[in-house]
N, C-alpha and C positions, 0 to 999 in steps of 0.2 A: 706741473712736474718740472719743466725746463730741461727735459732730456737733451743733451747734446750741448748744454752751456759748459763752457771750460772756465776753471778758475785758475789764474795764473798768479802763483804765490811768489813774491819777489821779497827777500830779505835785504833790508838796508845794507849798506856798505859798511866797512870797518869803522869802529870808534876806538878811542883810547881804552875803555872799559870792555868792549867785546875783544880786543886784543890781549887783555890782562886775564879775561875770563871772569870779570866782576859782573855780578847780577845787576842788570841795567833795567829799570822800569820806568819809574816816573821822573828819574834824574834826565833832564834834557840836554843831552851833549851833542856836539857836532860830529861829523864824520872827519877821519884823519885824511891826510893827502891821499893815502893809498885808498882809503874808502871813497873818495870822489873820483879817482882814476877808475876804480870797480864800477862806479856808477856810469862813467863815460863808455866802459866796455858793454855795460848793459844797454845803453843807448844804442850801441852798434848792433847788439844782439836781437834787440826788439824792433829794430827799425823796419818799418812797413808793416808791423803788426797793428791791426786795427781792433780796439777795444771798444765793446759796446758801454762799458763803465769802467771807471777806475777809482777805487777806493784807496785811502792812505790814512795810517795811523796819524794822529795830531802830532806827534814827537818829531822834532827836528830832524833827527838823523833819517827816519823814514820820508818825511816831505822833501829834503835835500836829495835824497836818492831818487825819488820820483821825478823831482824838477830836472835834475841833470840827465835822467834817462828820457827825458823829453814829454813826460806826461803831466807835468805840474799844472797846466792850464785846464786839463780835463778831469783832474782829481778832485775828489769829494772827500772831506774829512770824515771818517768813520771811527768813532769812539771805540767801538767793539773790538778795534785792532790795537788797542793799547796792549802794551806787553803786561805779561803776569805781575801783578803787585806783589813783591817779594817782602814787603813789610820791613821788619828789622833786619832783613839779610840784604837789602839794597845795598849795592857798592862793594860787596864781599864776594869772594871766590868761594867755590865749593872747598876748597883745601882750607881756607881761613876758618870756615864755619865747621868743618870736620875736626879741627884742632880743639874745638870747644865741644862739639857733638859727634862723637865717632860714628862713622857710617852713615851721616846725615845726607839725604838727598831731596832736592826740590820736588821730586815725584813722589816720595813716600813720607816725608816728616811735615807736621804742621808748619805752616807759614805764619809766624806769629805777626800780628798786626797787618796781614796782608790777604790774599785771596786763596781759596782752597782751589785745587786743580778742577774740582767739579764746576765751580763758578765759571773758571775760564773756559771750561767747555761749553756751558750755557752761553757766554758771550760768543763763542767760535759758531754755535749753531744759529744765533742771531745774524751774525755776518753772512753765513751761507745763505740763509733765507733772504736777506736784502740782496745779495749778490745774484741769485737766482732770479729774483723779482726784476732785477735791473736789465735781464737779457732773457725774457720769457720764451723767446722763439728760438733759443739756443744762441750761442755767439760766445764772445770771450769778454771775461771781467778780470782785470788786474787787481791785486791786492798787494800793495806796499806796506811791509810791517816788520815784525820782529821774530827771533827765533822760536821761542817758547809758544806763543800764540800761533804761528803758523804751523808749528810741529802738531799741536793740539787741533787745530782746525783740519789738518789733514786726516789725523786720526779719526775725528767727527765724521768727515765726509766719506769715509770707507765704513762706517759704522762701528767703530771701536770706541770704548770709553776713553775719556780724555787723557788717562794716563798711558794709553797707547802711543801718544807723541813721544815717550821716553825711548821708543824704538827707532825714531827718525832723527838722524843727525842732519844738520842744516848749517851750511857755511854762510858766512857774510856775502852778500853781493850775488845770491844764488838764485835760480829760477826752477819752480817746480810746477807741475802742471796736473791738475785735478780734471780728470775726464770721465768717459763712460765706455763700457763695453755692453752693447745693447742697452738694457735699463739698469744695469749695476754700476755703481759709482766705482771708479778705480783710481789709483795713481798712475798717470800715463807716463810721467818722468819725474824724477826727484833730485834735487841739489845740483842741477846743472851749473856749470861755471865755477864750482869750488875749487879753489888752487890747492 
């Protein structure tokens, strides 16, 4: 069961699209200068932390954050950490989409040519299982990824449906800790470092 294993969720630093609010999944864009600076601050924050395993999304913005933070050499690419596939909404902001579909929400509406929230939840469950297997005696596992997949992963960690991720805001360059209270999975800290 790996009781005691902590999952450290690290959202990548700022990109041009995260700054604008555009939905970014499969578009592989780099960090901004501010995003790289935030990754350097993550390096200082995480200095001295020993991880039993480090997993990163295959996308450039997550890998760059991981490398600058000092864990690139240890990281293993985990495809399950890819961001939610937004289909036809890729690159568009919620405001732009709502101009065409009033009241639209990524959490409630069909994602045309993309993934359902339930499928993203299944991917998150797989990542959790692999992370726990990587530190079966307890320990720390870092996951460098994206806002929605990490929010959904946190919801699944504490036993909520994937849509429970809608209740958890997550800033760029933030660190959140999934832990335990006895045998119960809990969120030990959330969104640390958000400016």
